KELO-892432 format. One record per atom (N, C-alpha, C): residue in three letters; atom name; y, z negated, x negated. Coordinates in steps of 0.1 Angstrom, whole numbers. Layout:
<rs>
residu = ALA, atome = CA, yy = Y, zz = Z, xx = X
...
</rs>
This chain:
<rs>
residu = MET, atome = N, yy = -12, zz = 0, xx = -8
residu = MET, atome = CA, yy = 0, zz = 0, xx = 0
residu = MET, atome = C, yy = 12, zz = 0, xx = -9
residu = ALA, atome = N, yy = 22, zz = 8, xx = -6
residu = ALA, atome = CA, yy = 34, zz = 9, xx = -13
residu = ALA, atome = C, yy = 43, zz = -4, xx = -12
residu = GLU, atome = N, yy = 49, zz = -7, xx = -22
residu = GLU, atome = CA, yy = 58, zz = -19, xx = -22
residu = GLU, atome = C, yy = 70, zz = -16, xx = -13
residu = GLU, atome = N, yy = 73, zz = -26, xx = -4
residu = GLU, atome = CA, yy = 85, zz = -24, xx = 5
residu = GLU, atome = C, yy = 98, zz = -25, xx = -3
residu = LYS, atome = N, yy = 108, zz = -18, xx = 2
residu = LYS, atome = CA, yy = 121, zz = -18, xx = -4
residu = LYS, atome = C, yy = 127, zz = -32, xx = -3
residu = LYS, atome = N, yy = 133, zz = -37, xx = -14
residu = LYS, atome = CA, yy = 140, zz = -50, xx = -13
residu = LYS, atome = C, yy = 154, zz = -47, xx = -8
residu = HIS, atome = N, yy = 159, zz = -56, xx = 0
residu = HIS, atome = CA, yy = 172, zz = -55, xx = 6
residu = HIS, atome = C, yy = 181, zz = -66, xx = 1
residu = TYR, atome = N, yy = 190, zz = -63, xx = -8
residu = TYR, atome = CA, yy = 199, zz = -72, xx = -14
residu = TYR, atome = C, yy = 210, zz = -76, xx = -4
residu = MET, atome = N, yy = 213, zz = -89, xx = -3
residu = MET, atome = CA, yy = 223, zz = -94, xx = 6
residu = MET, atome = C, yy = 228, zz = -108, xx = 3
residu = THR, atome = N, yy = 240, zz = -110, xx = 8
residu = THR, atome = CA, yy = 245, zz = -124, xx = 6
residu = THR, atome = C, yy = 240, zz = -132, xx = 18
residu = MET, atome = N, yy = 242, zz = -145, xx = 16
residu = MET, atome = CA, yy = 238, zz = -155, xx = 27
residu = MET, atome = C, yy = 245, zz = -151, xx = 40
residu = ASP, atome = N, yy = 258, zz = -147, xx = 40
residu = ASP, atome = CA, yy = 265, zz = -143, xx = 52
residu = ASP, atome = C, yy = 259, zz = -131, xx = 58
residu = GLY, atome = N, yy = 256, zz = -121, xx = 49
residu = GLY, atome = CA, yy = 249, zz = -109, xx = 54
residu = GLY, atome = C, yy = 236, zz = -112, xx = 61
residu = LYS, atome = N, yy = 228, zz = -120, xx = 55
residu = LYS, atome = CA, yy = 215, zz = -124, xx = 61
residu = LYS, atome = C, yy = 217, zz = -131, xx = 74
residu = LYS, atome = N, yy = 227, zz = -140, xx = 75
residu = LYS, atome = CA, yy = 230, zz = -147, xx = 87
residu = LYS, atome = C, yy = 234, zz = -137, xx = 98
residu = LYS, atome = N, yy = 242, zz = -127, xx = 95
residu = LYS, atome = CA, yy = 246, zz = -117, xx = 105
residu = LYS, atome = C, yy = 234, zz = -110, xx = 110
residu = LEU, atome = N, yy = 225, zz = -106, xx = 102
residu = LEU, atome = CA, yy = 213, zz = -99, xx = 106
residu = LEU, atome = C, yy = 204, zz = -107, xx = 115
residu = GLU, atome = N, yy = 203, zz = -120, xx = 111
residu = GLU, atome = CA, yy = 195, zz = -129, xx = 119
residu = GLU, atome = C, yy = 201, zz = -132, xx = 133
residu = GLU, atome = N, yy = 214, zz = -132, xx = 133
residu = GLU, atome = CA, yy = 221, zz = -134, xx = 146
residu = GLU, atome = C, yy = 219, zz = -121, xx = 155
residu = GLU, atome = N, yy = 220, zz = -109, xx = 149
residu = GLU, atome = CA, yy = 218, zz = -97, xx = 157
residu = GLU, atome = C, yy = 203, zz = -97, xx = 162
residu = LEU, atome = N, yy = 194, zz = -100, xx = 153
residu = LEU, atome = CA, yy = 180, zz = -100, xx = 157
residu = LEU, atome = C, yy = 178, zz = -110, xx = 169
residu = GLU, atome = N, yy = 183, zz = -122, xx = 168
residu = GLU, atome = CA, yy = 182, zz = -131, xx = 179
residu = GLU, atome = C, yy = 188, zz = -126, xx = 192
residu = PHE, atome = N, yy = 199, zz = -120, xx = 191
residu = PHE, atome = CA, yy = 206, zz = -114, xx = 203
residu = PHE, atome = C, yy = 197, zz = -103, xx = 209
residu = LEU, atome = N, yy = 192, zz = -94, xx = 201
residu = LEU, atome = CA, yy = 183, zz = -83, xx = 206
residu = LEU, atome = C, yy = 170, zz = -89, xx = 212
residu = LYS, atome = N, yy = 164, zz = -99, xx = 206
residu = LYS, atome = CA, yy = 152, zz = -104, xx = 211
residu = LYS, atome = C, yy = 154, zz = -113, xx = 224
residu = THR, atome = N, yy = 165, zz = -120, xx = 225
residu = THR, atome = CA, yy = 166, zz = -129, xx = 236
residu = THR, atome = C, yy = 174, zz = -124, xx = 248
residu = GLU, atome = N, yy = 184, zz = -115, xx = 245
residu = GLU, atome = CA, yy = 193, zz = -110, xx = 255
residu = GLU, atome = C, yy = 191, zz = -95, xx = 258
residu = ARG, atome = N, yy = 193, zz = -87, xx = 248
residu = ARG, atome = CA, yy = 192, zz = -73, xx = 250
residu = ARG, atome = C, yy = 179, zz = -68, xx = 255
residu = ARG, atome = N, yy = 168, zz = -73, xx = 250
residu = ARG, atome = CA, yy = 155, zz = -69, xx = 254
residu = ARG, atome = C, yy = 153, zz = -72, xx = 269
residu = LYS, atome = N, yy = 158, zz = -83, xx = 274
residu = LYS, atome = CA, yy = 157, zz = -87, xx = 288
residu = LYS, atome = C, yy = 165, zz = -77, xx = 296
residu = GLU, atome = N, yy = 177, zz = -74, xx = 292
residu = GLU, atome = CA, yy = 185, zz = -65, xx = 299
residu = GLU, atome = C, yy = 179, zz = -51, xx = 301
residu = VAL, atome = N, yy = 173, zz = -46, xx = 290
residu = VAL, atome = CA, yy = 166, zz = -33, xx = 291
residu = VAL, atome = C, yy = 154, zz = -34, xx = 300
residu = VAL, atome = N, yy = 146, zz = -44, xx = 300
residu = VAL, atome = CA, yy = 135, zz = -45, xx = 308
residu = VAL, atome = C, yy = 139, zz = -45, xx = 323
residu = GLU, atome = N, yy = 150, zz = -52, xx = 326
residu = GLU, atome = CA, yy = 156, zz = -53, xx = 339
residu = GLU, atome = C, yy = 160, zz = -39, xx = 344
residu = ARG, atome = N, yy = 167, zz = -31, xx = 335
residu = ARG, atome = CA, yy = 171, zz = -17, xx = 338
residu = ARG, atome = C, yy = 159, zz = -9, xx = 341
residu = ILE, atome = N, yy = 148, zz = -11, xx = 334
residu = ILE, atome = CA, yy = 136, zz = -3, xx = 336
residu = ILE, atome = C, yy = 130, zz = -6, xx = 350
residu = LYS, atome = N, yy = 130, zz = -19, xx = 353
residu = LYS, atome = CA, yy = 125, zz = -23, xx = 367
residu = LYS, atome = C, yy = 133, zz = -17, xx = 378
residu = ILE, atome = N, yy = 146, zz = -17, xx = 376
residu = ILE, atome = CA, yy = 155, zz = -12, xx = 387
residu = ILE, atome = C, yy = 153, zz = 3, xx = 388
residu = ALA, atome = N, yy = 152, zz = 10, xx = 376
residu = ALA, atome = CA, yy = 150, zz = 25, xx = 376
residu = ALA, atome = C, yy = 136, zz = 28, xx = 383
residu = ARG, atome = N, yy = 126, zz = 20, xx = 380
residu = ARG, atome = CA, yy = 113, zz = 23, xx = 387
residu = ARG, atome = C, yy = 114, zz = 22, xx = 402
residu = SER, atome = N, yy = 122, zz = 13, xx = 407
residu = SER, atome = CA, yy = 123, zz = 11, xx = 421
residu = SER, atome = C, yy = 129, zz = 24, xx = 428
residu = PHE, atome = N, yy = 135, zz = 33, xx = 420
residu = PHE, atome = CA, yy = 141, zz = 45, xx = 426
residu = PHE, atome = C, yy = 130, zz = 55, xx = 430
residu = GLY, atome = N, yy = 118, zz = 53, xx = 426
residu = GLY, atome = CA, yy = 107, zz = 62, xx = 430
residu = GLY, atome = C, yy = 102, zz = 71, xx = 419
residu = ASP, atome = N, yy = 100, zz = 84, xx = 422
residu = ASP, atome = CA, yy = 94, zz = 94, xx = 413
residu = ASP, atome = C, yy = 100, zz = 93, xx = 399
residu = LEU, atome = N, yy = 91, zz = 89, xx = 389
residu = LEU, atome = CA, yy = 96, zz = 87, xx = 376
residu = LEU, atome = C, yy = 97, zz = 101, xx = 368
residu = SER, atome = N, yy = 91, zz = 111, xx = 373
residu = SER, atome = CA, yy = 92, zz = 124, xx = 366
residu = SER, atome = C, yy = 106, zz = 130, xx = 366
residu = GLU, atome = N, yy = 114, zz = 127, xx = 376
residu = GLU, atome = CA, yy = 128, zz = 132, xx = 377
residu = GLU, atome = C, yy = 138, zz = 121, xx = 378
residu = ASN, atome = N, yy = 135, zz = 110, xx = 371
residu = ASN, atome = CA, yy = 143, zz = 98, xx = 372
residu = ASN, atome = C, yy = 151, zz = 96, xx = 359
residu = SER, atome = N, yy = 163, zz = 101, xx = 358
residu = SER, atome = CA, yy = 171, zz = 100, xx = 346
residu = SER, atome = C, yy = 174, zz = 86, xx = 342
residu = GLU, atome = N, yy = 176, zz = 77, xx = 352
residu = GLU, atome = CA, yy = 179, zz = 63, xx = 348
residu = GLU, atome = C, yy = 167, zz = 56, xx = 341
residu = TYR, atome = N, yy = 155, zz = 60, xx = 346
residu = TYR, atome = CA, yy = 143, zz = 55, xx = 339
residu = TYR, atome = C, yy = 141, zz = 60, xx = 325
residu = ASP, atome = N, yy = 144, zz = 73, xx = 323
residu = ASP, atome = CA, yy = 143, zz = 79, xx = 310
residu = ASP, atome = C, yy = 153, zz = 73, xx = 301
residu = SER, atome = N, yy = 165, zz = 71, xx = 306
residu = SER, atome = CA, yy = 176, zz = 65, xx = 298
residu = SER, atome = C, yy = 172, zz = 51, xx = 293
residu = ALA, atome = N, yy = 167, zz = 43, xx = 303
residu = ALA, atome = CA, yy = 163, zz = 29, xx = 300
residu = ALA, atome = C, yy = 151, zz = 29, xx = 290
residu = LYS, atome = N, yy = 142, zz = 38, xx = 291
residu = LYS, atome = CA, yy = 131, zz = 38, xx = 282
residu = LYS, atome = C, yy = 135, zz = 42, xx = 268
residu = GLU, atome = N, yy = 145, zz = 51, xx = 267
residu = GLU, atome = CA, yy = 151, zz = 55, xx = 254
residu = GLU, atome = C, yy = 158, zz = 43, xx = 248
residu = GLU, atome = N, yy = 165, zz = 36, xx = 256
residu = GLU, atome = CA, yy = 172, zz = 24, xx = 251
residu = GLU, atome = C, yy = 162, zz = 13, xx = 246
residu = GLN, atome = N, yy = 151, zz = 12, xx = 253
residu = GLN, atome = CA, yy = 141, zz = 2, xx = 250
residu = GLN, atome = C, yy = 135, zz = 6, xx = 236
residu = ALA, atome = N, yy = 133, zz = 19, xx = 234
residu = ALA, atome = CA, yy = 127, zz = 23, xx = 221
residu = ALA, atome = C, yy = 137, zz = 21, xx = 210
residu = PHE, atome = N, yy = 150, zz = 23, xx = 213
residu = PHE, atome = CA, yy = 160, zz = 20, xx = 202
residu = PHE, atome = C, yy = 161, zz = 5, xx = 199
residu = VAL, atome = N, yy = 161, zz = -3, xx = 209
residu = VAL, atome = CA, yy = 162, zz = -18, xx = 207
residu = VAL, atome = C, yy = 149, zz = -23, xx = 199
residu = GLU, atome = N, yy = 137, zz = -18, xx = 203
residu = GLU, atome = CA, yy = 125, zz = -22, xx = 196
residu = GLU, atome = C, yy = 125, zz = -17, xx = 182
residu = GLY, atome = N, yy = 130, zz = -5, xx = 180
residu = GLY, atome = CA, yy = 131, zz = 0, xx = 166
residu = GLY, atome = C, yy = 141, zz = -8, xx = 157
residu = ARG, atome = N, yy = 152, zz = -12, xx = 163
residu = ARG, atome = CA, yy = 162, zz = -20, xx = 156
residu = ARG, atome = C, yy = 156, zz = -34, xx = 153
residu = ILE, atome = N, yy = 149, zz = -39, xx = 162
residu = ILE, atome = CA, yy = 143, zz = -53, xx = 160
residu = ILE, atome = C, yy = 133, zz = -52, xx = 148
residu = ALA, atome = N, yy = 124, zz = -41, xx = 148
residu = ALA, atome = CA, yy = 115, zz = -40, xx = 137
residu = ALA, atome = C, yy = 122, zz = -38, xx = 124
residu = GLN, atome = N, yy = 133, zz = -30, xx = 124
residu = GLN, atome = CA, yy = 141, zz = -27, xx = 112
residu = GLN, atome = C, yy = 147, zz = -40, xx = 107
residu = LEU, atome = N, yy = 153, zz = -48, xx = 116
residu = LEU, atome = CA, yy = 159, zz = -61, xx = 111
residu = LEU, atome = C, yy = 149, zz = -71, xx = 106
residu = GLU, atome = N, yy = 137, zz = -71, xx = 113
residu = GLU, atome = CA, yy = 127, zz = -80, xx = 108
residu = GLU, atome = C, yy = 122, zz = -77, xx = 94
residu = LYS, atome = N, yy = 121, zz = -64, xx = 91
residu = LYS, atome = CA, yy = 117, zz = -59, xx = 78
residu = LYS, atome = C, yy = 127, zz = -62, xx = 68
residu = MET, atome = N, yy = 140, zz = -60, xx = 71
residu = MET, atome = CA, yy = 151, zz = -62, xx = 62
residu = MET, atome = C, yy = 152, zz = -77, xx = 58
residu = ILE, atome = N, yy = 150, zz = -86, xx = 68
residu = ILE, atome = CA, yy = 151, zz = -100, xx = 66
residu = ILE, atome = C, yy = 139, zz = -105, xx = 58
residu = ARG, atome = N, yy = 127, zz = -99, xx = 61
residu = ARG, atome = CA, yy = 115, zz = -103, xx = 54
residu = ARG, atome = C, yy = 116, zz = -99, xx = 39
residu = ASN, atome = N, yy = 122, zz = -88, xx = 36
residu = ASN, atome = CA, yy = 123, zz = -83, xx = 22
residu = ASN, atome = C, yy = 137, zz = -86, xx = 16
residu = ALA, atome = N, yy = 144, zz = -96, xx = 21
residu = ALA, atome = CA, yy = 157, zz = -99, xx = 16
residu = ALA, atome = C, yy = 156, zz = -106, xx = 2
residu = VAL, atome = N, yy = 165, zz = -101, xx = -6
residu = VAL, atome = CA, yy = 167, zz = -107, xx = -19
residu = VAL, atome = C, yy = 181, zz = -112, xx = -20
residu = MET, atome = N, yy = 183, zz = -125, xx = -21
residu = MET, atome = CA, yy = 196, zz = -131, xx = -19
residu = MET, atome = C, yy = 204, zz = -128, xx = -32
residu = ILE, atome = N, yy = 217, zz = -124, xx = -30
residu = ILE, atome = CA, yy = 226, zz = -123, xx = -41
residu = ILE, atome = C, yy = 233, zz = -136, xx = -43
residu = GLU, atome = N, yy = 231, zz = -142, xx = -54
residu = GLU, atome = CA, yy = 236, zz = -155, xx = -57
residu = GLU, atome = C, yy = 247, zz = -154, xx = -68
residu = ASP, atome = N, yy = 256, zz = -163, xx = -68
residu = ASP, atome = CA, yy = 266, zz = -163, xx = -79
residu = ASP, atome = C, yy = 259, zz = -166, xx = -92
residu = GLU, atome = N, yy = 260, zz = -156, xx = -101
residu = GLU, atome = CA, yy = 253, zz = -158, xx = -113
residu = GLU, atome = C, yy = 262, zz = -166, xx = -123
residu = GLU, atome = N, yy = 256, zz = -175, xx = -130
residu = GLU, atome = CA, yy = 263, zz = -182, xx = -140
residu = GLU, atome = C, yy = 263, zz = -172, xx = -152
residu = GLY, atome = N, yy = 274, zz = -172, xx = -159
residu = GLY, atome = CA, yy = 275, zz = -163, xx = -170
residu = GLY, atome = C, yy = 289, zz = -157, xx = -170
residu = ASP, atome = N, yy = 290, zz = -145, xx = -176
residu = ASP, atome = CA, yy = 303, zz = -139, xx = -178
residu = ASP, atome = C, yy = 308, zz = -134, xx = -164
residu = GLU, atome = N, yy = 320, zz = -140, xx = -161
residu = GLU, atome = CA, yy = 327, zz = -137, xx = -149
residu = GLU, atome = C, yy = 333, zz = -123, xx = -150
residu = ASN, atome = N, yy = 335, zz = -118, xx = -162
residu = ASN, atome = CA, yy = 341, zz = -105, xx = -163
residu = ASN, atome = C, yy = 332, zz = -93, xx = -164
residu = VAL, atome = N, yy = 320, zz = -95, xx = -159
residu = VAL, atome = CA, yy = 310, zz = -84, xx = -158
residu = VAL, atome = C, yy = 308, zz = -81, xx = -143
residu = VAL, atome = N, yy = 308, zz = -68, xx = -140
residu = VAL, atome = CA, yy = 305, zz = -64, xx = -126
residu = VAL, atome = C, yy = 290, zz = -66, xx = -123
residu = THR, atome = N, yy = 287, zz = -74, xx = -113
residu = THR, atome = CA, yy = 274, zz = -76, xx = -108
residu = THR, atome = C, yy = 274, zz = -76, xx = -93
residu = LEU, atome = N, yy = 262, zz = -75, xx = -87
residu = LEU, atome = CA, yy = 260, zz = -76, xx = -73
residu = LEU, atome = C, yy = 267, zz = -89, xx = -67
residu = GLY, atome = N, yy = 274, zz = -87, xx = -57
residu = GLY, atome = CA, yy = 281, zz = -99, xx = -50
residu = GLY, atome = C, yy = 295, zz = -101, xx = -55
residu = LYS, atome = N, yy = 299, zz = -94, xx = -65
residu = LYS, atome = CA, yy = 313, zz = -96, xx = -70
residu = LYS, atome = C, yy = 323, zz = -87, xx = -63
residu = LEU, atome = N, yy = 335, zz = -92, xx = -63
residu = LEU, atome = CA, yy = 347, zz = -84, xx = -58
residu = LEU, atome = C, yy = 354, zz = -78, xx = -69
residu = VAL, atome = N, yy = 355, zz = -64, xx = -69
residu = VAL, atome = CA, yy = 360, zz = -57, xx = -81
residu = VAL, atome = C, yy = 373, zz = -50, xx = -77
residu = THR, atome = N, yy = 383, zz = -51, xx = -84
residu = THR, atome = CA, yy = 396, zz = -44, xx = -82
residu = THR, atome = C, yy = 397, zz = -33, xx = -93
residu = ILE, atome = N, yy = 399, zz = -21, xx = -88
residu = ILE, atome = CA, yy = 400, zz = -9, xx = -97
residu = ILE, atome = C, yy = 413, zz = -2, xx = -95
residu = ILE, atome = N, yy = 417, zz = 6, xx = -104
residu = ILE, atome = CA, yy = 429, zz = 15, xx = -103
residu = ILE, atome = C, yy = 424, zz = 29, xx = -106
residu = GLU, atome = N, yy = 427, zz = 37, xx = -96
residu = GLU, atome = CA, yy = 423, zz = 52, xx = -98
residu = GLU, atome = C, yy = 432, zz = 57, xx = -108
residu = LEU, atome = N, yy = 427, zz = 65, xx = -118
residu = LEU, atome = CA, yy = 435, zz = 71, xx = -128
residu = LEU, atome = C, yy = 436, zz = 86, xx = -125
residu = PRO, atome = N, yy = 447, zz = 93, xx = -127
residu = PRO, atome = CA, yy = 459, zz = 88, xx = -133
residu = PRO, atome = C, yy = 470, zz = 83, xx = -123
residu = ASP, atome = N, yy = 467, zz = 84, xx = -110
residu = ASP, atome = CA, yy = 478, zz = 81, xx = -100
residu = ASP, atome = C, yy = 480, zz = 66, xx = -98
residu = GLY, atome = N, yy = 471, zz = 57, xx = -102
residu = GLY, atome = CA, yy = 473, zz = 43, xx = -102
residu = GLY, atome = C, yy = 471, zz = 36, xx = -88
residu = GLU, atome = N, yy = 464, zz = 43, xx = -79
residu = GLU, atome = CA, yy = 461, zz = 37, xx = -66
residu = GLU, atome = C, yy = 451, zz = 26, xx = -68
residu = GLU, atome = N, yy = 454, zz = 14, xx = -63
residu = GLU, atome = CA, yy = 446, zz = 2, xx = -65
residu = GLU, atome = C, yy = 436, zz = 1, xx = -53
residu = GLU, atome = N, yy = 424, zz = -2, xx = -55
residu = GLU, atome = CA, yy = 414, zz = -4, xx = -45
residu = GLU, atome = C, yy = 405, zz = -16, xx = -49
residu = GLU, atome = N, yy = 400, zz = -23, xx = -38
residu = GLU, atome = CA, yy = 392, zz = -35, xx = -40
residu = GLU, atome = C, yy = 379, zz = -33, xx = -33
residu = TYR, atome = N, yy = 368, zz = -36, xx = -40
residu = TYR, atome = CA, yy = 354, zz = -34, xx = -34
residu = TYR, atome = C, yy = 346, zz = -46, xx = -36
residu = ALA, atome = N, yy = 339, zz = -50, xx = -26
residu = ALA, atome = CA, yy = 328, zz = -61, xx = -28
residu = ALA, atome = C, yy = 315, zz = -53, xx = -29
residu = ILE, atome = N, yy = 308, zz = -56, xx = -40
residu = ILE, atome = CA, yy = 295, zz = -48, xx = -42
residu = ILE, atome = C, yy = 284, zz = -57, xx = -36
residu = VAL, atome = N, yy = 278, zz = -51, xx = -25
residu = VAL, atome = CA, yy = 268, zz = -58, xx = -17
residu = VAL, atome = C, yy = 255, zz = -49, xx = -16
residu = GLY, atome = N, yy = 245, zz = -54, xx = -10
residu = GLY, atome = CA, yy = 233, zz = -46, xx = -8
residu = GLY, atome = C, yy = 235, zz = -37, xx = 4
residu = SER, atome = N, yy = 227, zz = -27, xx = 5
residu = SER, atome = CA, yy = 228, zz = -16, xx = 15
residu = SER, atome = C, yy = 228, zz = -22, xx = 29
residu = ALA, atome = N, yy = 222, zz = -33, xx = 31
residu = ALA, atome = CA, yy = 221, zz = -39, xx = 45
residu = ALA, atome = C, yy = 235, zz = -44, xx = 50
residu = GLU, atome = N, yy = 243, zz = -47, xx = 40
residu = GLU, atome = CA, yy = 256, zz = -53, xx = 43
residu = GLU, atome = C, yy = 268, zz = -43, xx = 42
residu = SER, atome = N, yy = 265, zz = -31, xx = 36
residu = SER, atome = CA, yy = 276, zz = -23, xx = 32
residu = SER, atome = C, yy = 284, zz = -18, xx = 45
residu = ASP, atome = N, yy = 297, zz = -18, xx = 43
residu = ASP, atome = CA, yy = 307, zz = -14, xx = 53
residu = ASP, atome = C, yy = 319, zz = -9, xx = 46
residu = PRO, atome = N, yy = 320, zz = 3, xx = 42
residu = PRO, atome = CA, yy = 331, zz = 8, xx = 34
residu = PRO, atome = C, yy = 344, zz = 6, xx = 41
residu = ALA, atome = N, yy = 345, zz = 6, xx = 54
residu = ALA, atome = CA, yy = 358, zz = 3, xx = 61
residu = ALA, atome = C, yy = 363, zz = -11, xx = 58
residu = GLU, atome = N, yy = 354, zz = -20, xx = 55
residu = GLU, atome = CA, yy = 358, zz = -34, xx = 51
residu = GLU, atome = C, yy = 358, zz = -36, xx = 36
residu = GLY, atome = N, yy = 356, zz = -25, xx = 29
residu = GLY, atome = CA, yy = 356, zz = -26, xx = 14
residu = GLY, atome = C, yy = 343, zz = -31, xx = 8
residu = LYS, atome = N, yy = 333, zz = -31, xx = 16
residu = LYS, atome = CA, yy = 320, zz = -35, xx = 11
residu = LYS, atome = C, yy = 311, zz = -23, xx = 8
residu = ILE, atome = N, yy = 308, zz = -21, xx = -5
residu = ILE, atome = CA, yy = 301, zz = -9, xx = -8
residu = ILE, atome = C, yy = 287, zz = -13, xx = -13
residu = SER, atome = N, yy = 277, zz = -4, xx = -10
residu = SER, atome = CA, yy = 263, zz = -6, xx = -14
residu = SER, atome = C, yy = 261, zz = -5, xx = -29
residu = ASN, atome = N, yy = 253, zz = -14, xx = -34
residu = ASN, atome = CA, yy = 249, zz = -13, xx = -48
residu = ASN, atome = C, yy = 243, zz = 0, xx = -51
residu = ASP, atome = N, yy = 238, zz = 8, xx = -41
residu = ASP, atome = CA, yy = 232, zz = 21, xx = -44
residu = ASP, atome = C, yy = 243, zz = 32, xx = -44
residu = SER, atome = N, yy = 255, zz = 30, xx = -40
residu = SER, atome = CA, yy = 266, zz = 40, xx = -39
residu = SER, atome = C, yy = 270, zz = 44, xx = -53
residu = PRO, atome = N, yy = 275, zz = 57, xx = -55
residu = PRO, atome = CA, yy = 279, zz = 62, xx = -68
residu = PRO, atome = C, yy = 290, zz = 53, xx = -74
residu = MET, atome = N, yy = 299, zz = 48, xx = -66
residu = MET, atome = CA, yy = 309, zz = 39, xx = -72
residu = MET, atome = C, yy = 303, zz = 26, xx = -78
residu = ALA, atome = N, yy = 295, zz = 19, xx = -70
residu = ALA, atome = CA, yy = 289, zz = 7, xx = -75
residu = ALA, atome = C, yy = 280, zz = 9, xx = -87
residu = GLN, atome = N, yy = 272, zz = 20, xx = -86
residu = GLN, atome = CA, yy = 263, zz = 23, xx = -97
residu = GLN, atome = C, yy = 271, zz = 25, xx = -110
residu = SER, atome = N, yy = 283, zz = 31, xx = -109
residu = SER, atome = CA, yy = 291, zz = 33, xx = -121
residu = SER, atome = C, yy = 298, zz = 21, xx = -126
residu = LEU, atome = N, yy = 301, zz = 11, xx = -117
residu = LEU, atome = CA, yy = 308, zz = -1, xx = -120
residu = LEU, atome = C, yy = 299, zz = -12, xx = -125
residu = LEU, atome = N, yy = 286, zz = -13, xx = -121
residu = LEU, atome = CA, yy = 277, zz = -24, xx = -124
residu = LEU, atome = C, yy = 275, zz = -25, xx = -139
residu = GLY, atome = N, yy = 277, zz = -37, xx = -144
residu = GLY, atome = CA, yy = 275, zz = -39, xx = -159
residu = GLY, atome = C, yy = 288, zz = -37, xx = -167
residu = LYS, atome = N, yy = 298, zz = -32, xx = -161
residu = LYS, atome = CA, yy = 311, zz = -30, xx = -168
residu = LYS, atome = C, yy = 320, zz = -42, xx = -168
residu = HIS, atome = N, yy = 330, zz = -42, xx = -176
residu = HIS, atome = CA, yy = 339, zz = -53, xx = -178
residu = HIS, atome = C, yy = 354, zz = -50, xx = -174
residu = VAL, atome = N, yy = 362, zz = -60, xx = -173
residu = VAL, atome = CA, yy = 376, zz = -59, xx = -170
residu = VAL, atome = C, yy = 382, zz = -50, xx = -181
residu = ASN, atome = N, yy = 391, zz = -41, xx = -178
residu = ASN, atome = CA, yy = 398, zz = -32, xx = -186
residu = ASN, atome = C, yy = 389, zz = -20, xx = -190
residu = ASP, atome = N, yy = 376, zz = -19, xx = -186
residu = ASP, atome = CA, yy = 368, zz = -7, xx = -189
residu = ASP, atome = C, yy = 373, zz = 5, xx = -181
residu = HIS, atome = N, yy = 373, zz = 16, xx = -187
residu = HIS, atome = CA, yy = 376, zz = 29, xx = -180
residu = HIS, atome = C, yy = 362, zz = 35, xx = -176
residu = VAL, atome = N, yy = 360, zz = 38, xx = -164
residu = VAL, atome = CA, yy = 347, zz = 43, xx = -159
residu = VAL, atome = C, yy = 349, zz = 56, xx = -152
residu = THR, atome = N, yy = 339, zz = 65, xx = -155
residu = THR, atome = CA, yy = 339, zz = 78, xx = -148
residu = THR, atome = C, yy = 329, zz = 76, xx = -137
residu = VAL, atome = N, yy = 333, zz = 80, xx = -124
residu = VAL, atome = CA, yy = 325, zz = 79, xx = -113
residu = VAL, atome = C, yy = 321, zz = 93, xx = -108
residu = ASN, atome = N, yy = 309, zz = 96, xx = -107
residu = ASN, atome = CA, yy = 304, zz = 109, xx = -101
residu = ASN, atome = C, yy = 303, zz = 107, xx = -86
residu = THR, atome = N, yy = 313, zz = 113, xx = -79
residu = THR, atome = CA, yy = 313, zz = 112, xx = -64
residu = THR, atome = C, yy = 309, zz = 126, xx = -59
residu = PRO, atome = N, yy = 305, zz = 127, xx = -46
residu = PRO, atome = CA, yy = 302, zz = 140, xx = -40
residu = PRO, atome = C, yy = 314, zz = 150, xx = -41
residu = GLY, atome = N, yy = 326, zz = 144, xx = -42
residu = GLY, atome = CA, yy = 338, zz = 153, xx = -43
residu = GLY, atome = C, yy = 341, zz = 156, xx = -57
residu = GLY, atome = N, yy = 334, zz = 152, xx = -67
residu = GLY, atome = CA, yy = 336, zz = 154, xx = -81
residu = GLY, atome = C, yy = 338, zz = 141, xx = -88
residu = GLU, atome = N, yy = 341, zz = 142, xx = -101
residu = GLU, atome = CA, yy = 343, zz = 131, xx = -110
residu = GLU, atome = C, yy = 357, zz = 124, xx = -107
residu = MET, atome = N, yy = 357, zz = 111, xx = -108
residu = MET, atome = CA, yy = 370, zz = 104, xx = -108
residu = MET, atome = C, yy = 370, zz = 93, xx = -119
residu = GLU, atome = N, yy = 381, zz = 91, xx = -124
residu = GLU, atome = CA, yy = 383, zz = 81, xx = -135
residu = GLU, atome = C, yy = 389, zz = 68, xx = -129
residu = VAL, atome = N, yy = 384, zz = 56, xx = -132
residu = VAL, atome = CA, yy = 390, zz = 44, xx = -127
residu = VAL, atome = C, yy = 390, zz = 34, xx = -138
residu = LYS, atome = N, yy = 399, zz = 24, xx = -137
residu = LYS, atome = CA, yy = 400, zz = 13, xx = -146
residu = LYS, atome = C, yy = 397, zz = 0, xx = -139
residu = ILE, atome = N, yy = 389, zz = -8, xx = -144
residu = ILE, atome = CA, yy = 386, zz = -21, xx = -138
residu = ILE, atome = C, yy = 397, zz = -31, xx = -142
residu = VAL, atome = N, yy = 404, zz = -37, xx = -132
residu = VAL, atome = CA, yy = 415, zz = -46, xx = -135
residu = VAL, atome = C, yy = 412, zz = -60, xx = -131
residu = ASP, atome = N, yy = 402, zz = -63, xx = -123
residu = ASP, atome = CA, yy = 399, zz = -77, xx = -119
residu = ASP, atome = C, yy = 384, zz = -77, xx = -114
residu = ILE, atome = N, yy = 378, zz = -88, xx = -117
residu = ILE, atome = CA, yy = 364, zz = -91, xx = -112
residu = ILE, atome = C, yy = 364, zz = -105, xx = -108
residu = ARG, atome = N, yy = 359, zz = -108, xx = -95
residu = ARG, atome = CA, yy = 358, zz = -122, xx = -91
residu = ARG, atome = C, yy = 347, zz = -123, xx = -81
</rs>
């Protein structure tokens, strides 16, 4: 059997996944079952779009539950590492400046389960994070992005 993928996450990230899982199991699942019951009461299931819709939603909810359970089961916690605070590692907040224009950006490097680029949380698997990991304050780093290469300078790590 192939080894399952590890999901790196912070304690907060794991807690959010556990809360979503609990909601899906205790509330959402019941709502969908009730929708199916109501749709069945409409009669002929072969032409019942409400029933089809409810069954599709049930499949989605059950799939998400299985996905969350697997992610939580294979969670590897990102812990504050003792050591050099000036090295980019998983769980750190990194401030960079894009060169040459000087636009400053800040990213938290998290596991893929927690990534949310809109909130500045990037996956450790992303090109940006892969380029930054292991680097130090004041390092110039070339990042290979889908849009081409970009040069950045690390100005802060915390």
